N, C-alpha and C positions, 0 to 999 in steps of 0.2 A: 918221424912223427907217428906214433901209434894211433890206430883207429879202433883198437879192440876194446870191447866192453865185456867185463867178466859177468857171467850170468850163472848163479849158483842155484842148483835144483836139488831135489831130495828123492829122486827116483830116476833110474835109467830110462824110463818111459815118459818122464815129465816133458811137457811141451811148453815152451816159453811164449807160445801163442802170439797174440797181437803185439805184445811188447817186443819180442824178438824180431818179428816181421817188420815192424815200423822202424826199429833201429837199423835194420838192414837197408830199408828204403831211404833212410837218412844218410847212408854211406858208411855205417859202422859195421864191424865184424864181431859176431858173437863168439865169445870163448866160453862154452858151456861146460861146467864142471859139477860133479856130484860127489862131494866128500864122503857121503855114506857108502859109496862104492869105491872108495880109495883114491879119488882124485885129490891132489894137493891144492891147497889155497896158496896164492903167491906170497912170498915173503915181503915183497914191496909192490906198490902199484905203478912202478916205473913203466911197465909194459902195457898198461891199460889206462883208458881215459875215464873210466867210471866202473861201478859195480852195482849189481842188483841181486838180492836174495829173494827167491820165490817162496811160495807156500808148499804145503805137503801135509800128510796125515800125522806127522810127528808133532811134538810139543816142546816148548822150552823146558818143561819139567822132565823130559826124557834125557836131559843132559847128564844125569847120573848113571844111566844105563847105556846110552849111545854116545861114546866119546866124540864122534864127529860133530854132534850137535854142540857139545861144549867147545870144540875147536872152532866152530863157526862163530859162536858168541865171543870167544876170546879174540878172534881175528878182527871183529868189527871195529874196536877202538883203534887198532893199528891202521885199518883202512881209512877211518875217519881222519887220522892224523895226516894223511896224504893231502887232504883238502880237496879231493876229487869227488864228483857226484856219487852219492849212494842212494839206492832206493830199496826199501824193504816192503814186500807185499805179503800180507796175511802173516804166515809164520815168520817171514823175514822181518816184518814190522814188529812182531812180538819179540824176536831176538834183539832187534835194535833197541826197543824199549827196555828190555831186561839189561842189556849191556850198559845202558845209561842210567840204571837205577830205578826204572819203573817196574811195577808189579804186573805180572801176567797171571790171569786167573779165569776160571770158568764163570759162566753167567750164574748169578746167585740162585736162579730158578732151574739151573741145569739144562737150559734150552740151547739149541743150536740155531744159528742164523743161516738158512739155506734157501737161496732164491734171490729174487730182486728186491731191493729196498731203496728208499730215498735217502740220499746223503745231503745234509745242509751245511753250507760253508759258514764259518765264523767270519768276523770282520777281517781277520788276519789273512784270509784266502780269497778275498774278493777279486783280486787280479787274475786268479787261475781258475777258480770255480765261482762264477758270478751269480749262480742261482742254484736252488736245489736240483739234483740230478739223480737218476736212478741207476744204480750199479749192481753188479752181481756179487753175491756173498756165499761163502761156504766155510763156516768155522764154528767151533764150540768154545773158544777162549777169546779173550780180549785183552787189551793192554791199558795200563795206566800211563798217562802222558808224563814222561820224565820231567824233572824240575827244570832242566836246561832247555826244554823244548816248548813250542807253542802249539796249542790245539788249533787245527785248521778246519775240521769238519766233524759233524756229529750225526748220530742216527738214533732211532727209537729203541731198538732192541739192545744194541751195544753202543753206548753213548759216544765213545771215542773212536773216530773213524779215520782220522789222518792227523799227523803232526809233522813239524819241521824243526830242524836243528841247523843253525849256521848257514842258512840260505840255500844250500845245495844237498841237504840230507833230508829225505822224506820217509815216513812210514805210513803205509796205506793198509787199512784193515780189509778193504774191499778188493775185488779182483778185476782190474781193467784189462788184464791179459786174456781173460777167458773169451773164447769165441764159441760159436754154436757147436762145432765138432768137439771141442774140449768139454763143454757142458754135457753133451750127449754121453761121452765116456764116463764122466763123473756120475751122472744119473744112473747109468747102467751098472756101474761097478761098486757103488756104495750102499750099504744097508741103511745108512742114515737117511736116505731119501724116504724111508718108511716112517720116520719120526712124525708125530702128529703136527708139530709146528713147521715142518718143512713144506715149502711149496711143492705141489705135485709136479713130477717131471713134465707132463704135457703142458701144464700151465707155464712152466719156465721156458720151454721151447717156443711156445706161442708168444710169450712176452719178449723174447729175444728179437722177434721181428720188429717190434716197436723200439726197444731200448738199445739194440746193438749199434745201429748207425750213429746215433749221437755219442755213444761211448767211444766208437772209433775216432770220431772227430776230436773229442776231448783228449783221448790218450795221445794222439799224434801231436797236438798242441803242447800238452804237458811234457812229453818226452823231448820234443824239440827244444823247449826252454830249459829243461833239466840238463840234458847232455850237452847243450850248447855252452853251458858254463864251463865245461871241461876244456874248451879251447883256450881259456885264460889260465889253465893250470898245467898245461903240457910243458 
């Protein structure tokens, strides 16, 4: 019986953060791969109980110039055919949406969502997100919810924040994996922190003291339910 979860990242220095840590605490082994640096994606999911694709500075629209981005998009339907849990975070959610026929585009006002914002659950997600909650964001593009999916959560700046397909497939625009050390690196390394609509770095770090503990609790409960479904698919 495999206990491996495939975690797809987009940089050799990417950190799977809270998601990777909690999966380990739940007894799963992380198989971290970076196709942009030559790591292959598995032909089948026989050796894994589930998969997640994380974010990155790339875009779905880079698929014409970065073949590994197109390869990830092409791989997603094959992964979904396995019936095993799949989670897309930020870019990963946008790839999932695109693979299922949804449009991915920049904000009409060309703004970026950087910092903490409140996510509101729809009626479809009352069992998992019972009330509005504040999560971390860092993106300039958003997704259209595919016709085969249901909208789970909304936000003010980018309305579509989470969707679900077939019970065990999720796309999240926000970043539950981000911890304070990851946030600090992003703030230090990105010129986009200087954009006028971005929350200033000190404000983000101060806000983490309030919002990080409940995000930790939510992410643990979400992942435990999400990956727990894999036991019925091994």
